[in-house]
Every structure is written in structure tokens, then in C-alpha cells.
C-alpha positions as CSV (number, residue, x, y, z in Angstrom):
1,V,72.3,36.2,82.1
2,A,72.6,33.4,79.2
3,P,76.3,32.5,78.6
4,N,76.5,33.7,74.9
5,R,76.2,36.8,76.4
6,W,79.5,36.8,79.2
7,C,81.4,38.9,77.1
8,V,84.0,41.4,77.1
9,T,85.1,44.4,74.4
10,R,88.4,45.0,72.7
11,Q,88.7,48.3,75.2
12,D,88.1,46.0,78.2
13,L,91.3,44.0,77.1
14,I,93.4,46.5,76.7
15,E,92.4,48.2,80.1
16,F,92.7,44.3,81.6
17,R,96.3,44.3,80.0
18,C,97.3,47.5,82.0
19,L,95.7,46.5,85.0
20,V,97.8,43.1,84.8
21,K,101.2,45.3,84.3
22,K,99.9,47.5,87.3
23,H,99.6,44.9,89.6
24,V,102.9,42.9,88.3
25,A,104.7,46.2,89.0
26,E,103.3,46.4,92.2
27,G,104.4,42.3,93.4
28,R,100.7,41.5,93.4
29,I,101.4,39.6,90.6
30,A,104.2,37.1,91.3
31,P,106.1,34.2,90.1
32,T,105.6,30.8,91.2
33,E,107.2,27.7,91.0
34,L,104.8,26.4,88.1
35,D,104.9,30.0,86.3
36,P,108.1,31.6,86.9
37,F,107.4,34.6,84.6
38,D,110.1,37.5,84.5
39,P,108.8,40.3,86.0
40,N,110.2,42.8,83.8
41,D,109.1,40.9,80.4
42,A,106.9,43.4,78.4
43,D,105.8,40.7,75.8
44,V,104.8,37.5,77.7
45,G,103.9,37.8,80.9
46,P,102.3,35.5,83.8
47,C,100.3,32.5,82.5
48,V,96.8,32.6,82.4
49,H,96.7,30.3,85.1
50,T,99.0,32.6,87.3
51,I,96.3,35.5,86.7
52,T,93.1,33.6,87.3
53,K,94.5,32.6,90.6
54,Q,96.5,35.6,91.7
55,L,94.0,38.6,89.9
56,I,90.6,37.3,88.4
57,V,89.6,35.5,91.7
58,P,90.2,37.7,94.5
59,V,88.7,40.9,92.3
60,T,85.3,38.9,91.0
61,E,85.1,37.2,94.7
62,K,84.6,40.5,96.0
63,A,82.2,41.7,93.1
64,G,79.9,38.4,94.2
65,N,81.5,35.8,92.8
66,T,80.3,36.9,89.1
67,S,82.8,36.5,86.0
68,W,84.7,39.2,85.3
69,A,83.1,40.1,81.8
70,L,79.9,39.6,84.0
71,M,81.2,42.3,86.6
72,L,81.9,45.4,84.2
73,H,78.7,44.7,81.9
74,P,76.0,43.3,84.2
75,D,73.5,42.9,81.7
76,G,76.1,41.0,79.1
77,L,76.9,41.6,75.6
78,E,76.0,39.7,72.9
79,C,78.5,37.1,71.4
80,D,79.8,37.8,68.1
81,L,83.5,36.5,68.8
82,F,84.9,33.3,70.2
83,V,88.3,33.2,71.5
84,T,90.0,29.8,71.9
85,H,93.2,29.1,73.8
86,C,94.4,26.6,76.6
87,W,95.7,28.9,79.6
88,L,99.4,28.0,79.4
89,E,100.4,31.0,77.1
90,G,101.4,34.5,78.7
91,I,98.8,36.8,79.3
92,Y,100.8,39.6,77.4
93,E,101.3,37.4,74.5
94,F,97.6,36.0,74.8
95,I,95.8,39.8,74.8
96,D,98.0,40.9,71.9
97,K,96.9,38.7,70.1
98,V,93.7,39.4,69.8
99,L,93.7,42.9,69.7
100,N,96.4,42.5,66.7
101,S,93.9,39.5,65.2
102,W,90.5,41.1,65.9
103,P,88.1,40.6,63.3
104,R,86.5,43.6,61.5
105,G,83.2,43.5,62.4
106,A,83.4,41.8,65.5
107,R,82.4,43.7,69.3
108,H,82.4,41.9,71.9
109,A,84.0,38.9,72.8
110,Y,84.1,35.3,74.8
111,C,86.8,34.5,76.7
112,C,86.5,31.7,79.0
113,M,89.2,33.4,81.4
114,L,87.5,36.6,81.7
115,S,83.9,34.8,81.0
116,N,83.3,32.1,83.1
117,P,82.7,32.8,86.9
118,Q,86.0,31.7,88.1
119,N,84.7,31.2,91.7
120,L,82.0,28.7,91.0
121,D,82.0,25.2,90.3
122,I,80.6,25.0,86.8
123,G,81.1,21.4,86.5
124,D,77.4,20.6,86.3
125,L,77.4,23.2,83.3
126,L,79.8,20.9,81.5
127,S,77.8,17.8,82.1
128,I,76.2,17.9,78.4
129,P,78.9,19.6,75.8
130,R,76.8,20.5,73.4
131,E,75.3,22.7,75.9
132,S,78.2,23.9,77.8
133,P,78.5,27.6,78.2
134,F,81.5,27.3,76.3
135,A,79.3,25.7,72.8
136,L,76.7,28.0,73.4
137,A,78.3,30.8,73.1
138,L,80.2,29.8,70.3
139,M,77.6,28.8,68.8
140,S,75.8,32.4,68.9
141,A,79.4,33.9,67.4
142,R,80.1,34.7,63.8
143,Y,84.1,34.5,64.1
144,M,86.5,32.3,66.1
145,L,89.7,33.1,66.9
146,V,92.5,30.7,67.6
147,V,95.4,31.7,70.1
148,P,98.6,29.8,69.3
149,N,101.2,29.3,72.5
150,R,104.8,28.6,72.4
151,K,104.2,25.8,75.0
152,C,101.9,23.4,73.5
153,S,99.5,23.0,70.7
154,I,96.1,23.9,72.1
155,Y,94.6,21.4,70.1
156,S,96.5,18.3,72.1
157,R,93.5,19.8,75.0
158,I,90.0,18.3,74.4
159,W,88.2,21.9,74.9
160,C,90.1,23.3,72.3
161,T,89.7,20.1,69.8
162,Y,85.7,20.2,70.9
163,E,85.5,23.9,70.4
164,A,87.2,23.4,66.5
165,F,84.6,21.2,66.0
166,I,81.5,22.6,66.9
167,A,83.3,25.8,64.7
168,Y,83.5,23.7,61.5
169,S,80.5,21.9,61.8
170,E,78.7,25.4,62.3
171,S,80.4,27.2,59.4
172,K,82.0,29.5,61.4
173,F,85.0,31.9,60.0
174,I,88.4,30.6,61.9
175,F,90.9,32.8,62.0
176,V,94.1,32.2,63.6
177,A,95.7,34.9,65.9
178,T,99.4,36.6,65.4
179,P,101.1,39.2,67.6
180,P,102.0,42.7,65.7
181,L,104.7,42.8,63.7
182,K,107.6,44.1,65.3
183,G,110.2,46.3,63.7
184,A,108.5,45.9,59.8
185,L,108.2,49.6,59.7
186,R,111.6,49.9,60.3
187,R,112.6,47.4,58.0
188,V,110.1,48.9,55.4
189,C,111.4,52.3,55.8
190,L,114.9,51.5,55.6
191,L,114.2,49.8,52.1
192,L,112.7,52.8,51.2
193,A,115.7,54.7,51.9
194,L,117.8,52.2,50.0
195,S,115.6,53.0,47.0
196,F,116.2,57.0,47.4
197,V,119.6,56.9,47.6
198,T,119.8,54.9,44.2
199,A,117.8,57.1,42.9
200,I,119.3,60.4,43.8
201,A,122.7,58.3,42.4
202,S,121.4,57.3,39.2
203,S,119.7,60.4,38.2
204,F,122.6,62.3,38.8
205,L,124.6,59.3,36.4
206,C,121.8,60.5,33.7
207,S,122.0,63.9,33.8
208,L,125.6,63.4,32.7
209,S,125.4,60.3,29.9
210,G,122.0,60.9,28.8
211,P,118.5,59.0,28.6
212,I,119.3,55.1,29.1
213,P,117.6,53.1,25.8
214,N,114.2,51.8,26.6
215,L,115.2,48.4,26.0
216,A,117.4,49.0,29.4
217,L,115.0,50.7,30.9
218,R,111.9,47.8,30.1
219,L,115.3,45.3,31.4
220,I,114.9,47.3,34.7
221,V,111.8,46.9,35.4
222,D,111.0,43.2,34.3
223,F,114.1,42.2,37.2
224,V,112.3,44.2,40.1
225,L,108.7,42.7,38.9
226,F,111.0,39.1,38.9
227,C,112.1,39.5,42.2
228,V,109.2,40.5,44.0
229,M,106.8,37.4,42.0
230,L,110.1,35.1,43.2
231,Q,109.9,36.4,46.8
232,S,106.1,35.7,46.9
233,F,106.6,32.3,45.8
234,L,110.0,31.1,48.1
235,R,110.4,30.7,51.8
236,A,111.6,33.9,54.0
237,S,115.4,32.9,54.2
238,R,118.5,35.1,53.9
239,A,118.6,34.5,49.8
240,V,115.8,36.3,49.5
241,Q,116.1,39.2,51.4
242,V,119.1,39.9,49.6
243,V,116.4,39.4,46.1
244,T,114.9,42.2,47.8
245,H,117.3,44.3,48.5
246,L,118.7,43.8,44.7
247,A,114.9,45.4,43.9
248,A,114.8,48.2,45.9
249,V,118.0,49.6,43.7
250,F,116.7,48.7,40.7
251,G,113.5,49.9,41.6
252,G,115.3,53.4,42.7
253,M,117.3,53.6,38.9
254,Y,114.0,53.1,37.6
255,V,112.8,55.9,39.6
256,G,116.0,58.1,39.3
257,Y,115.9,57.4,35.4
258,S,111.9,58.3,35.2
259,V,112.4,61.8,36.8
260,V,115.1,63.0,34.7
261,A,112.7,61.9,31.7
262,F,110.4,63.7,32.9
263,A,112.6,67.0,33.6
264,R,113.6,66.6,30.0
265,E,110.5,66.0,28.2
266,R,108.0,67.4,30.8
267,S,104.8,65.5,29.4
268,Y,102.5,63.8,31.1
269,R,103.6,59.8,29.8
270,E,107.0,60.3,31.2
271,L,104.7,61.6,34.5
272,A,102.8,58.7,34.4
273,D,106.3,56.3,34.1
274,V,107.1,59.0,37.5
275,A,104.0,57.8,38.9
276,R,104.8,54.2,38.4
277,A,108.1,54.3,39.2
278,F,107.6,55.2,42.7
279,I,104.7,52.9,43.5
280,L,107.2,50.2,42.3
281,C,109.0,50.5,44.8
282,V,106.8,50.8,47.3
283,S,105.9,46.9,46.3
284,V,109.4,45.9,46.6
285,A,109.2,47.5,50.5
286,M,106.6,45.5,50.9
287,A,107.7,42.0,50.3
288,E,110.3,43.1,53.1
289,A,107.3,43.3,55.1
290,D,106.0,40.2,53.6
291,L,109.4,38.2,54.5
292,L,108.9,39.3,58.1
293,W,104.4,38.4,58.0
294,S,105.7,34.7,56.3
295,R,108.4,33.7,59.1
296,Q,106.0,34.8,61.8
297,S,102.6,32.6,60.2
298,V,105.3,29.7,59.8
299,E,106.0,30.3,63.7
300,E,102.6,30.5,64.7
301,A,102.1,27.1,62.3
302,R,104.7,25.4,63.9
303,N,103.2,26.3,67.4
304,L,100.0,25.1,67.0
305,R,101.4,22.0,65.9
306,R,103.2,21.6,68.3
307,E,102.6,18.2,70.3
308,F,99.5,17.4,67.8
309,T,99.5,14.1,66.9
310,G,96.5,14.9,64.0
311,D,94.1,12.3,66.6
312,L,91.5,13.9,68.8
313,R,92.1,11.0,71.3
314,D,95.2,12.0,72.0
315,A,94.4,15.2,73.3
316,K,94.0,15.9,77.2
317,S,92.3,17.3,80.0
318,S,92.7,18.6,83.4
319,V,89.2,17.1,84.4
320,E,89.0,13.1,82.7
321,S,85.3,13.1,82.7
322,D,85.3,16.1,80.3
323,R,87.5,13.8,78.2
324,E,85.1,11.0,78.0
325,K,82.2,13.3,78.1
326,I,83.3,14.8,74.4
327,L,84.7,11.8,73.1
328,S,81.4,10.1,74.0
329,E,79.4,12.3,72.0
330,L,81.7,12.3,69.3
331,E,81.7,8.8,68.6
332,L,78.0,8.6,69.3
333,F,77.3,11.0,66.4
334,G,80.1,9.7,64.4
335,Q,82.2,12.8,64.2
336,E,85.8,12.0,64.7
337,H,86.8,12.6,61.8
338,R,85.2,15.4,60.9
339,V,86.9,16.7,64.6
340,N,90.3,15.6,62.9
341,L,89.7,17.1,59.7
342,A,88.6,20.5,61.0
343,I,91.8,21.2,62.8
344,E,93.7,19.8,59.8
345,V,92.4,22.8,57.6
346,L,92.7,25.3,59.9
347,L,96.3,23.9,60.1
348,T,96.8,23.5,56.3
349,S,95.4,26.5,55.6
350,G,96.0,29.5,58.1
351,M,91.9,29.9,58.3
352,S,88.6,28.0,57.7
353,T,85.7,29.6,56.1
354,P,81.8,27.8,54.6
355,T,83.3,28.3,51.2
356,L,87.2,27.0,51.5
357,Q,85.8,24.2,54.0
358,A,83.3,23.0,51.2
359,A,86.6,23.4,48.8
360,A,88.3,21.5,51.2
361,E,85.6,18.5,51.3
362,T,85.6,18.4,47.6
363,V,89.0,18.9,46.5
364,G,91.0,18.7,49.5
365,L,93.2,20.5,51.3
366,L,94.7,23.5,50.5
367,E,97.9,25.1,52.0
368,Q,98.4,28.2,53.4
369,V,94.7,30.1,51.7
370,G,94.8,32.2,54.6
371,Y,98.0,33.9,54.2
372,W,98.4,36.7,51.2
373,N,101.2,38.5,49.9
374,L,101.1,42.8,50.4
375,S,103.8,42.9,47.6
376,I,102.2,41.2,44.8
377,T,98.5,43.0,46.1
378,S,100.4,46.3,45.7
379,M,101.9,45.6,42.7
380,I,98.9,44.4,40.7
381,W,97.4,47.7,42.1
382,V,100.7,49.5,40.3
383,A,99.6,47.1,36.9
384,W,95.8,48.5,37.2
385,F,96.3,51.9,38.2
386,A,99.7,53.0,36.2
387,S,98.3,51.2,32.6
388,S,95.6,53.5,33.0
389,L,97.5,56.4,33.4
390,G,99.6,55.6,30.9
391,E,97.2,55.5,28.1
392,L,95.2,58.7,29.7
393,A,99.1,60.2,29.3
394,N,98.4,59.3,25.7
395,Y,95.9,61.5,25.2
396,D,98.5,64.4,25.5
397,N,102.0,63.2,24.1
398,T,102.7,67.4,23.8
399,S,105.3,69.0,26.2
400,L,104.0,70.7,29.0
401,Q,106.3,73.7,28.2
402,S,104.5,74.0,24.6
403,G,102.7,77.2,23.7
404,Y,99.6,75.6,22.5
405,P,99.3,72.3,25.0
406,Y,95.8,71.1,23.7
407,A,97.1,70.6,20.1
408,W,95.5,67.0,20.6
409,I,92.3,68.4,20.4
410,D,93.0,68.9,16.3
411,A,94.5,65.6,16.1
412,M,91.8,63.5,17.3
413,G,88.9,65.4,16.2
414,G,87.5,67.4,19.5
415,P,88.2,67.1,23.2
416,P,89.1,63.8,24.5
417,F,85.8,64.2,27.4
418,V,83.3,64.1,24.3
419,R,85.0,60.3,23.5
420,W,83.9,57.4,25.9
421,Q,87.7,55.9,25.9
422,F,88.5,58.7,27.9
423,W,85.9,57.9,30.4
424,V,86.7,54.2,30.8
425,L,90.4,55.2,31.6
426,V,89.2,58.1,34.0
427,F,86.9,55.8,36.2
428,S,89.8,52.8,36.4
429,C,91.6,55.6,37.8
430,L,89.3,56.8,40.0
431,Q,88.1,53.0,41.1
432,A,91.7,52.0,41.8
433,L,92.0,54.8,44.0
434,V,88.8,54.3,45.7
435,W,89.4,50.4,46.2
436,L,93.0,52.0,48.5
């Protein structure tokens, strides 16, 4: 079976994590002097070296010294995802990051600890780096997933730097793996609850004092939009979190005033305002998730840079001859500069694609283009959907309680469905909904 078929599936990784957890609980995988992991820890777990020695090697030895991947799939699976890591990370940490960042469309992954036969000496297969199982699998893959760890940069290891070079030179899509975002749902729900409570209070006050001026309402909306925009341009901090909570409060005020206005007027325009206000509050809540994602991305970038000097000649290898072979190959073809550039693009941008690589070579490095804001995306969607919905509401400014709710037919010279502008707005609304 060719090396580019030594792969496992997403489900295989899920089951492998469960198996490791079971063996740890039974004491069959135990801490060592080099890896004194906590058996009760469910987030990091034993390192890959420990898992390989205490689980993969004994099990695959009984299966005829094959690899774990070929033990599960004797005919092999075509590789479309290559996972690069350096074996110092905990197995739970590794699997959680890979599963959380698994690219859409990828089916089978090459993970060296599971893909290579750990009971056999594959030194001869590594004598020519470009013809090694790593290189052949990576050339076959469409995506490469980079898995950072808490102990060192994977790019302080020579094989990881070489894999980055191959992925870059072969125009692969390269992504940085991140763990699941814990606590995000709870934080978002708390912010929505804050907006909900504020909406109730503001609607009660508005029902007592009467409608507020349009200028004041527009200032509230502008303040919420300003807070969301400000949050997207600043690094995660306590001050930014305070701004997000203020936006949630004012967003709730907008909801309360819109609901009261709709209850009084009962027109489609006020109904559109209510929808706009609710979606705006959701955008603010998404800003809270963006804060958590921002902190996480900063941490993963820090992990990738830890002990990385920016020069591949400083990278290490457990087998010195491998390091010499890789450096000799890159020096022979004059590719050292491209290796360093490939890694720097990934570290600076957070991802690497053929388009991004071309842009970096033309205009220089582009910072953080691999990260996006959910709050800004939802806010733009609000502007798209709500503006179209608001214009549709203008086709009927009459009261919903009116005895003749179709007065606009006479006012506009006919029903709206015979006017092309009406259908442009309808399809714009439908397109926004489909985009979701």
C-alpha cells in the first residue's frame, strides 16, 4: 500500500481518543519520568511519545507490525489531509484540535504516529526526504493542518519545517489547528440575557414616558455599531469586554423601544425595526465569542513561535542524519529562503493558501488574514437583510389594524408584485436567508 494511503478517518480519531482514555483509567497507560501526566486530566493527556510506546507499538505488533492506520484499513485510504505536529503535545490536546479544525471536504488524514509502522525501522524510507512517506502523503493531500503545542514550536523541529516547505511549494491549503472554544456558549447566552433584561426594562419605561425621538434612537443604534466595530479592531482586553457589555445594554434598549413602537403603530416598518434590533443584539453577543477566539488565536500563535528563531538551520531532529539530509537537499536547490518565508507567512497570517502566498510574494506579509470576526459578519448581514426588509415595509405604511390594509395599491398605481423594484427587494431578502 502506497504511503499516501496510510490514513485514518475522523471517526477513527474519535474512537482512538476513547481508547486512550479507557487505557489510562485502567492503568495500562501510566505516567513516566519523561511524561508525568495527570491521569485525571481530560484536556491534555499523555504525550504522543508515551501513547506510541505504551499503546500503538504493543497493539500493532500483535497485528503483524503494521501501522495503526493499515490495521484499521488494510487497503488504505486516499490522503486529502496531512497533519503536522512534533509529538510533544498531549494526545487529548492533539485530537481535540484536529477534530475541531478538520477542514470541510477532507475525509482521510495522515498522522505520522498512526500512519507509519512504529515497530519497523523506516530509516531507509527517509534517506531521500522528498521521497519519504511524509512527503508523498503531503503531495497527495489538499490540506495541511498545523497542530501547535504548549511546550515548543513545531518549527523548532526539522521535519515540520520541511513539511511546511513542501506544503508551501505545492500550493496546499495550510491551516492552524485550534481547540474547541470552551465557555463560549455560556458567555454568549449571558450577554443575550443582559440584552433581554435591558429590553424589558426599557420597554416598560418607554410605555410610561412615551416614544423617544428618532434622533435618540439613531444615536443608540450608532453607538452599538461603533462598539462592535471598535471591538473588532482592538486586542482582547478587559476594556474591550466592558465595551461589549455596554453595547449589549444599548442593544437591549433598542429592542425595547422597537417593540413598544410596534405595539403602538402595528405597521410593517416598526416590525422591520424589531427584527433589526433583535439581530443587532445577536451581533453584539457574537462579539463576546470573538473576544474568546481572539485570545485563543493569540495563544496558538505564541505556541507556534515559542523557541522558533526564524531560521530553519536552528531546527533540531531526534536523528541528526535526517537533519543533514534535509538541509543538504534544500541547500542544493537553493530553497532555504523559501522555507523560512513559508513558515513566516503561516505565523503572520494564521493560514496559507495559493492566493495568499502570491499576495505575500507581491506585497509582503499580511497579518492575521486567517482570522475573521463573527460579529462583523453578522452585522453586515443585518445591514443587508434589514435594509431590504425595511424597504419592503415601505410598500405598506398603513396600520395592520386598518380596516383597509391594501390602500397602497391605489397609492402606488397597482399592487407591488407588478413592480420590478419590489422583486429586487424580495430576492435580496431571500438571498440573505439562503446565505445563512
